[in-house]
Structure formats: C-alpha cells, structure tokens
C-alpha positions in Angstrom: -6.3 2.6 28.2 -8.4 5.4 26.8 -7.2 7.8 24.3 -9.1 10.1 21.7 -8.0 11.4 18.2 -9.5 14.4 16.4 -11.4 13.3 13.2 -9.3 16.1 11.6 -6.2 14.0 12.2 -7.7 10.6 11.7 -6.5 10.4 8.0 -2.9 11.2 9.2 -3.2 8.4 11.7 -4.2 6.0 9.0 -1.3 7.2 6.8 1.0 6.6 9.8 -0.2 3.0 9.9 0.0 2.6 6.2 3.8 3.6 6.6 4.4 0.5 8.8 1.8 -2.1 7.8 -0.6 -3.4 5.2 -3.7 -1.6 6.1 -7.3 -2.5 4.8 -10.5 -0.7 5.6 -13.9 0.0 4.1 -13.5 1.7 0.7 -15.9 2.8 -2.0 -15.7 0.9 -5.1 -18.3 1.6 -7.5 -21.5 2.0 -5.6 -20.6 -0.2 -2.7 -18.2 -0.1 0.3 -16.1 -3.2 0.7 -12.9 -4.1 2.7 -10.0 -3.2 0.5 -6.2 -2.4 0.8 -6.0 1.3 1.6 -3.2 3.5 -0.3 -3.9 6.5 1.8 -6.0 7.6 4.8 -8.5 9.6 2.4 -9.8 6.3 1.1 -11.0 5.1 4.5 -14.7 5.4 5.3 -16.4 4.8 8.6 -19.4 2.8 7.2 -20.9 -0.6 7.3 -19.6 -2.6 4.4 -21.6 -5.1 2.1 -19.6 -8.0 3.4 -17.5 -8.7 6.7 -13.7 -9.0 6.5 -14.0 -12.6 7.4 -12.1 -13.5 4.1 -9.0 -11.9 5.4 -8.6 -14.5 7.9 -10.7 -17.3 6.5 -10.4 -16.9 2.7 -13.0 -18.3 0.4 -10.3 -20.4 -1.4 -6.9 -21.2 -0.1 -3.9 -23.6 -0.3 -3.5 -25.5 3.0 -0.5 -25.9 5.2 1.0 -22.5 4.3 3.0 -20.7 7.0 4.0 -17.3 5.3 1.3 -14.8 6.4 2.0 -11.0 6.6 1.0 -8.7 9.4 -1.9 -6.5 8.5 -4.3 -4.1 10.1 -7.9 -4.0 9.2 -9.7 -0.7 10.3 -13.5 0.0 10.4 -14.5 -3.6 11.5 -18.0 -3.4 13.1 -18.3 -5.0 16.4 -20.8 -7.8 15.1 -18.0 -8.8 12.7 -15.3 -8.7 15.2 -17.4 -10.9 17.7 -17.9 -13.4 14.7 -14.2 -14.2 14.7 -14.4 -15.1 18.4 -17.1 -17.6 17.4 -15.1 -19.0 14.7 -12.2 -19.3 17.0 -14.1 -22.1 18.7 -14.4 -24.1 15.6 -11.4 -23.1 13.4 -8.9 -22.2 16.1 -7.2 -25.6 15.9 -6.6 -25.1 12.1 -3.0 -23.8 11.3 -3.9 -21.5 8.5 -6.6 -19.9 10.5 -4.8 -19.6 13.8 -1.8 -18.0 12.2 -3.7 -15.4 10.4 -5.6 -14.7 13.6 -2.3 -13.8 15.1 -1.1 -11.5 12.4 -4.3 -9.8 11.3 -5.2 -7.0 13.6 -8.9 -6.0 13.6 -9.8 -2.5 15.0 -13.6 -2.3 15.7 -15.8 0.9 15.3 -18.7 0.8 17.6 -22.0 1.5 15.8 -23.8 4.6 17.3 -27.0 4.2 15.0 -28.7 1.0 14.2 -28.2 -0.4 10.6 -31.3 -1.1 8.5 -31.3 -5.0 8.8 -29.3 -5.5 12.0 -30.6 -6.8 15.2 -27.2 -7.1 17.2 -28.9 -5.9 20.5 -30.8 -9.3 20.6 -27.4 -10.9 21.2 -24.7 -8.7 22.4 -24.9 -5.1 21.2 -22.6 -2.6 19.6 -19.8 -2.3 22.3 -17.2 -5.0 22.9 -15.7 -6.0 26.1 -12.8 -7.7 24.4 -11.1 -5.9 21.5 -7.5 -4.9 20.0 -8.5 -1.2 19.6 -12.1 -0.1 19.9 -13.1 3.3 18.3 -16.4 5.2 19.1 -17.5 8.2 17.4 -18.2 11.0 20.1 -18.5 14.1 17.7 -15.4 15.8 16.6 -13.4 12.9 18.1 -13.1 9.1 18.2 -12.7 7.6 21.6 -10.0 4.9 21.5 -9.8 2.0 23.9 -6.9 -0.2 23.8 -4.5 -2.2 25.9 -1.9 -2.6 22.9 0.4 0.4 22.9 2.1 -0.7 19.6 -0.5 1.2 17.7 -0.7 4.3 19.7 0.4 7.6 18.0 1.5 11.0 19.0 -1.8 12.2 17.4 -3.6 10.6 20.2 -4.7 12.7 23.2 -5.6 11.5 26.6 -9.3 10.7 27.1 -11.3 11.7 30.0 -14.2 9.8 31.9 -16.6 12.2 30.2 -15.4 11.1 26.7 -16.4 7.6 27.8 -19.7 8.9 29.1 -20.4 10.3 25.8 -19.4 7.0 24.0 -21.8 4.8 26.3 -24.6 7.3 25.6 -24.1 6.9 21.9 -24.0 3.1 22.0 -27.2 3.1 24.1 -28.8 4.9 21.3 -28.6 1.8 19.2 -30.5 -0.1 22.0 -33.3 2.5 22.2 -33.9 2.3 18.4 -33.4 -1.4 17.7 -35.9 -4.0 18.6 -34.7 -6.9 20.7 -36.1 -10.2 19.7 -37.2 -12.7 22.4 -34.6 -15.5 22.6 -36.1 -17.1 25.8 -35.2 -21.0 25.5 -35.2 -20.5 21.8 -32.7 -23.6 21.3 -35.0 -25.8 23.2 -38.5 -24.7 21.6 -37.2 -24.6 17.9 -38.7 -27.5 16.1 -37.9 -29.8 13.2 -41.4 -29.5 11.7 -41.6 -25.7 11.8 -43.7 -24.7 8.6 -41.4 -22.0 7.8 -38.9 -24.5 6.3 -41.4 -25.5 3.7 -42.6 -21.9 3.2 -38.9 -20.8 2.7 -38.3 -23.6 0.3 -40.9 -22.3 -2.2 -39.1 -19.1 -2.5 -35.4 -19.8 -1.9 -33.3 -20.3 -5.1 -30.3 -22.0 -3.4 -27.9 -19.4 -4.4 -25.9 -19.7 -1.1 -25.7 -15.8 -0.8 -26.8 -16.1 3.0 -23.9 -18.5 3.7 -21.3 -16.6 1.9 -22.3 -13.2 3.3 -22.6 -14.5 7.0 -19.5 -13.6 9.2 -20.0 -16.7 11.3 -20.7 -19.6 8.6 -17.6 -21.8 8.2 -18.4 -25.0 6.2 -15.9 -25.8 3.6 -15.0 -28.4 1.0 -11.4 -29.7 0.4 -9.8 -30.7 -3.1 -6.4 -31.7 -4.5 -4.7 -30.0 -7.4 -1.2 -30.9 -6.8 -1.5 -29.4 -3.4 -4.5 -29.3 -0.9 -7.0 -26.6 -1.1 -10.0 -25.6 1.0 -13.0 -23.5 -0.2 -16.1 -22.4 1.4 -19.3 -24.6 0.8 -22.8 -23.8 1.5 -25.3 -26.0 3.2 -28.1 -24.7 1.0 -26.6 -26.2 -2.1 -27.8 -29.7 -3.2 -24.4 -31.3 -3.3 -23.4 -30.2 0.2 -24.5 -33.5 2.0 -24.2 -35.8 -0.8 -22.5 -39.1 0.1 -20.8 -41.9 -1.8 -23.2 -43.9 -4.0 -25.1 -40.7 -4.5 -27.1 -40.9 -1.3 -28.1 -37.6 0.2 -29.5 -37.3 3.8 -31.0 -33.9 2.8 -32.3 -34.4 -0.8 -35.0 -31.4 -0.7 -34.4 -27.7 -0.1 -36.6 -27.6 3.0 -34.4 -29.9 4.7 -31.3 -28.0 3.9 -32.8 -24.7 5.0 -33.9 -26.5 8.3 -30.2 -27.4 8.8 -29.1 -23.9 8.3 -31.3 -22.3 10.8 -31.2 -25.2 13.3 -27.4 -25.1 13.2 -27.4 -21.5 14.1 -30.1 -21.4 16.6 -30.1 -24.9 18.2 -27.1 -27.2 17.4 -24.3 -24.6 18.0 -25.9 -23.3 21.1 -26.1 -27.0 22.5 -22.4 -27.2 21.9 -21.0 -23.9 22.7 -23.7 -22.3 24.9 -24.2 -19.3 22.5 -26.1 -18.7 19.2 -24.1 -18.8 15.9 -25.2 -15.3 15.0 -24.3 -11.8 15.8 -27.4 -10.2 14.4 -25.4 -8.3 11.6 -28.4 -8.7 9.3 -26.2 -9.5 6.2 -28.1 -12.6 5.2 -31.4 -10.6 5.4 -30.0 -7.8 3.2 -28.4 -10.1 0.5 -31.0 -12.6 0.0 -32.9 -11.9 -3.3 -36.1 -13.6 -2.1 -36.4 -11.9 1.3 -35.9 -14.9 3.5 -35.3 -13.4 7.1 -33.8 -15.2 10.0 -35.8 -12.9 12.3 -38.9 -14.5 10.9 -37.7 -17.9 12.3 -37.0 -16.5 15.8 -40.4 -14.7 15.9 -42.1 -18.0 14.8 -41.0 -19.6 18.0 -41.0 -16.7 20.3 -43.6 -14.0 19.0 
C-alpha cells in the first residue's frame, strides 16, 4: 500500500510513534549523527549516520540466552543497512537472541535520492528495496510511504498516487546516474589468493579493526564466560582472531588476515550464498584511517 505524509507533519508522526513505542533514529550528538533513542520528533534527522543500526539487533557485547526484548522502531535506516540484516539473517538467523530481536525491532528504511560520498550501492542493489517494513522516499514536500503493515499507519497519512510513485522512482534513479557502478563480472571466480594488494595494504593497515566494526554485514564474534555466557564482536584483522591452542596461528601475518577479510566478502560468502557480503555502504572506506578501499580490490580484478 502507498501513502504519503507532509514533511510538516512528519515530526508529529514521530511523536505519535514515541507515544506507543521506544523509537530510535539518526540524532546529532556532538558533530556526528548516530542512531540514538529519540525523545521527540524534533530530534530526528533524515541523514546517513556514521555507523549502521546493526548493534540494535546484534549488540557488540551481550549476555546470551536472554528472552526479554522490547519492541522498538528504528527510523531513518538507509536501504543498504536494511539489506545488511537480510544478509545477517542467513548466518545468524538460527541464533535465539538475534532472531528474537529481529522479530521485535522494526526497521523503517529511507531511500537515498543522492549518492553518498563513499557509497557504491548501485554496484549491488541500489537505493530502493523490494522487501521492507515501511519504506520512505523524499519526493519534495512529502515523503512517499510504501508498506504492507497497517499497524504503523496514522491519520496524518494521505493516500498517494501513481504520480507520487513516479517521482520517487525518478529520485532514486538519480543515484544510479551519479554513482559509478563497479564491474563485478565473475569476481568471485577471478579474485586470487596472490593479489599484490594484500601485501600493499598490510604496509598501511594498523590492525585497528574499525572496518569490521563499522561494517553492517560483518558478524564474527568471540564468546567468554563470567558467571554467564557472553558474546562480543571480533575482528578478522586482529592478530589473535585465528589463534589456536598451543599458540598456533594459521594467519600469523597481517597480509593473510587482510586477504581473509576481502575473500570472505567477495568470494567465500558468494560461493555459499550466491551473493556478495557487501551492500556498498562505503562505511569501511570512510572510517579507515589509512585509506584502504574495498573498491580498489574489485578494480584490481575487474578494471
């Protein structure tokens, strides 16, 4: 079903949601925009955040085997971040904590109508989704809203027309026109273990793990016990990630760990699930302090 809401009324709609649910969205904190709990509609900003909302469903550190998760709404999720959860579902969907949060955390995606500085989402899927809970597109003075869930529909909504949809489609096409699409032809078959970029990147990489922690599709973790069992994010870039009993380590050098990171996303995951473990959000590029760029890996295989 299609609706639209005037931007003048959007803050009132957010206030309506806050009256019924716990609501999170992009909020300015200091000089950055981050997903935070909203106290009122004025705090919401329709902007791309520094980090994705992955931690709302897959927290950086959590106690396992919990079963008490509250229902929340997350506004302002970019389509690349929403699509990342579909990818995580294939790996983490059997996990009880993850699957229960997926059922009670509602993600409302906002379609990009302009390309972001580091993004390359058109290489994979693009800014519009075919599957969504509630999808918003900026069409000028209104947001077009596409949804099949009437629980979140409000009296502030108006009926949208086919012309409104045409405007939304044209707006999203603008991203395709302005964003270069990379050549992914048979990349998973061509990308090699001996790519010279692994050595080159290892001369720059400082093993901070920021690329992993900023990525909406990275899911590696470690577990430990402190009376209860806990899970925390881990990074394949860190030296201890692949360390085994007896102090053995099959990836003792940084170039091997970098190779694992990129081959996992661009080869191994594709071989298992028939899609690349990347949405083209560009966060790993933006956050890297030494300018390592996954696009360079793709271009090195398919110029």
